[in-house]
N, C-alpha and C positions, 0 to 999 in steps of 0.2 A: 458599862465598858462605852458607853457612846459618852457617859460621864465625863467618865476621865479621860477621854479625847477630844468633848468640849473647854475641857478642862486646860487643856496643855495649851489648843489651839489659842485660848483666850490668854494665857501668859505668856505665848510667845509675841505672839499683835502690842498685849501691855508692853515686856522686855522692849520688840519693837519701836514701839513712842517711849520708851524713856532715856535707849538706842539713841533714839533722834533726837530730843530732846537735848541728852547731855554733849553728845557731837558738837550739836548746834551754835551751846552755850561757852564751848571751851575748845572751838576748831579755830587752828589756826590759818583755817586756808581763804579766800577768796571767797566770794557771797555765791558768784556761779560756779568753783571750786564746791562749793558744800552744795552747794545743790542739785549739781550734779553727780555727788558724793549718797546722799536720800537719793535721787528716782532711781540711783542705783541697788540703793538699801528697801528699798518698794518694790522694784522688780523681783529680788530675792525675794522678800516673802509672797507674794504674791503668788511668785513659783513652787515655793514650798510646801503656800498653798491650795493650789491646784494637784499637786503632785498627792498632796494627804488626802485633796478629795475626793481622788483619782484612785487608793491604796483603800483607803475605806466604802468606797463604793464595788468596790472587786470586792472585797472579804462579805458586802453582806450581802451579794449574785450573789456570791465561795456557801455561804451560811443556809441563804432557802433555799437556792441548788440543794445543798443536802437536806433540808426536812422537807425539802416537797420526796425525794429521797423516803425516806425514814417512814411520812406520811405512808409511801405508798406501799412498804415494807408490813407492815401497823395495819395497814386497811389489809392487806391482802391474806395476811395470819390471821386478824381478826372476823374475817368470807368463812374459809377454810376454820375456823374452828367454830362455829357455828350453825356451817355444814356438815358437819361433821355427831356437834350439840343432837340438828332434825334426825341424823338418820337414826345415830340413837331412842330416842326416843320414837321415831320410827317403827323401828325391831321392839322395843318395850312395848309398843301399847300394841303389835304382832300379837305373841307371848302372852301378853296377860289378857 
């Protein structure tokens, strides 16, 4: 999953770079207008990357929290099973 997201982000930045290059080559605008346009697009790209990073961090935090809950339940179940096993062993030992 992480590789897929990293791949998408990489593709986004490559596309952003190619788009910027094509925009410069075929721009009917003046140099200052083109620089302003590219600056705006770079800001959009940075905002997009920050938004995705926040989303990924939130997802990771949720997954970690769920994992902790699952591990806690599994630990409780295992502890209960061990306790039952000990009690059964003690009972069987008394009978024998």
